[in-house]
N, C-alpha and C positions, 0 to 999 in steps of 0.2 A: 504494500500500500504506500502511496506517495505521502511525503511530508508536506502537508497543506497548511496555509495560513489564510485567515480572513482579516482584511484591513477595513475597518469601518470609519468612513468619513461621515459627515452629518448632513449631506444633501438629502432632500426630501424623497429621492428615488428609493431609499431604503425603508420608507415608512411601513411597508407591508411585509417586512421580513421579521418574523419573531426570533428573539435571541435565545430562548430557553435551551435549545439543544445545540447551539453552534459549537460549544466547546467539546462536544462529543466527536466532532468531525475534524477539528483543526484548532490551532493556536489562534487566539483572537487578539488583535491589536485595535485599539480604539482611540478616539480623539476627544479632548476637551470635556464637554458636559455629558458625554455618553455615560459616565459613571452614575449619573442621576437615575438612570433606569436599568443599567446593566453594568456589572463589573467585568471588563475584558481581562485577559491574561496580562496585558500590558496597556497602560494608558499613557498617551503622549499629549502634552500641552506645552506650547511655547509662549502663549500670551500671558503677560504678567497678571492680569486680572483673573484669568482662569486658574493659574497656579495658586494664587492667593486664596481663591475659593476652595480649591481642592485641598490645600493644606489646612485651611480653617476647619474643614470637615474631617481632616486626618485620613484621607483616602490612601495616602502613601504608606500608611501603616497596615493596610489591608491588601493592596495590590501594588506591583511595581509601577511607579510613575516616573516617566522620563521627560526631561526638559533641557533647556540650554542654561549654562551658568548665568546667574544674574544676582547682583548685590542685594536685590529685594528678597531673595529666597534664602540668603545665608543663615538666617535664624531657624529655618525649618530643617528638621532631621528626616532622613529616610528617602530623600529624592535621589534619583539617578540622573547624572549629567552627561550629555553628549560632549565628547572631546575628540576633535575640535567641534565647536558649535558651527552648524551650517548657516544659521540665521534664516532657515526656511520656515514655511507655514507648517502647521501641525499635521495635516493630512499627508503631504509628501514626506515629512519627517518620520511619521509612523510607517509609511511604505518603505523608507530606507531602513528603519530598524528591522522590519520583517525580512527585507531582502538581505540584510547582513547575517541572518541566521541560515540554517540549513534547509529552509523550505524550498521545495521544487516547484510548487504551484501556489500562486498568491491571488486570491480573489479580492477584488477591490469593489467595495460597496459604498454608495453615497458620495462618490466623487463625480458630481454632476457638472461642474465648471460653469455652466450657463445659469443665469438667473431665471426666475419665474416671471415672464413678461417684463423683464428688466428690473425686477425687484429681488430682494434677498431670497436666496434658496437655501434655507437651513432649518432643520427640524426644531432647533431651539430658538428660532427668531421669537422676539417678544418676551424673552426671559432674561434673567440677570446675566450681565456681561455679554449680551448679544445685541445685534442691531434689531430694529423693528422690522416687521414683515413688509411694511410699505416703503422702507428705505431702498434707495437705489442699490442694485447688486454690485458687489466688488468685482472689479475686472479680474478675470481668472488667469491672465497671462503668466504670472509668476508661478502659480500652482501647477499649470500645465508644463512649463519649462522644467520645474523641479521634478515632476513626475516622470517626464521623458528622460531626464538625466539618470534617475534611478534605474529605469528599464534598460537604457543603453549600457549602463555599467554592469548589468547582470544579464547578458544575452543567453546564458544557460538556463535561466529561470523562465517559467511560463506564467504570464499575467493574464487574468481573466477579469475584465471590467463588467460589472453587472449593471444593466440599464433598466429603467422602469418599463420601457416598451421598445419594440423593434425600431421605431423611428425617433428615438431619443437622440439628443445632441451628441455627436462624436466629432471632436476637433479634428480637422483635416491633418494636422501634424501627426496624429496617431497612425495614419496610413503608412508611415515610413518604418514602423516597428514590426519586426518579424515575430517577436515573442509576446505580442499582445493580441487578444481576441475579445470579442464582446458577446455576452449572452443576456437574455432578459431575466428579470426577477422571477417570472413564472418558471423558466427553465432551471434557474438556480434552486428554487424551492423544490422542484421535482427531483433534481439530482441528489439533494441532501434530505429529502423527505421531511421538509419543514413547512 
């Protein structure tokens, strides 16, 4: 059996995927506020406000939390630091962490890139430390570039990006990657019986 990982971003395309049994099939890497509803095997957060929220609730004492070195975090015990810090966004950083391990297949969920009609595309919109759902979407260029760098650095790994539906947004830059394919949420759920 292959060594599989799931990397959970927080785009709304993953809203219909239940987490209950994910750990039965793979190591789960998650980002930011995911811990509010599910404890992945590894949690990655690079935003200062998110790390302060995570540490206030002492999540790093329950699951491994990874972040970049920051003077604001020095007083907190139990955090894991990337060295060197890439200065990347949480999603691509979580993908990098998973790719640095021995996983052969990495499923990427909730990496939507595009906004919802030009507005924020995030499951946690309208909650603490997140933009409002009516705010303009953040430009995805850096997220995309960082994701591509991880995949190019690991040509021996197979990446499977899970889309909400067949016609969901796929950045044209992904067409140059031989180790990336796309499947729908429906197919993903059937594959893993969830």
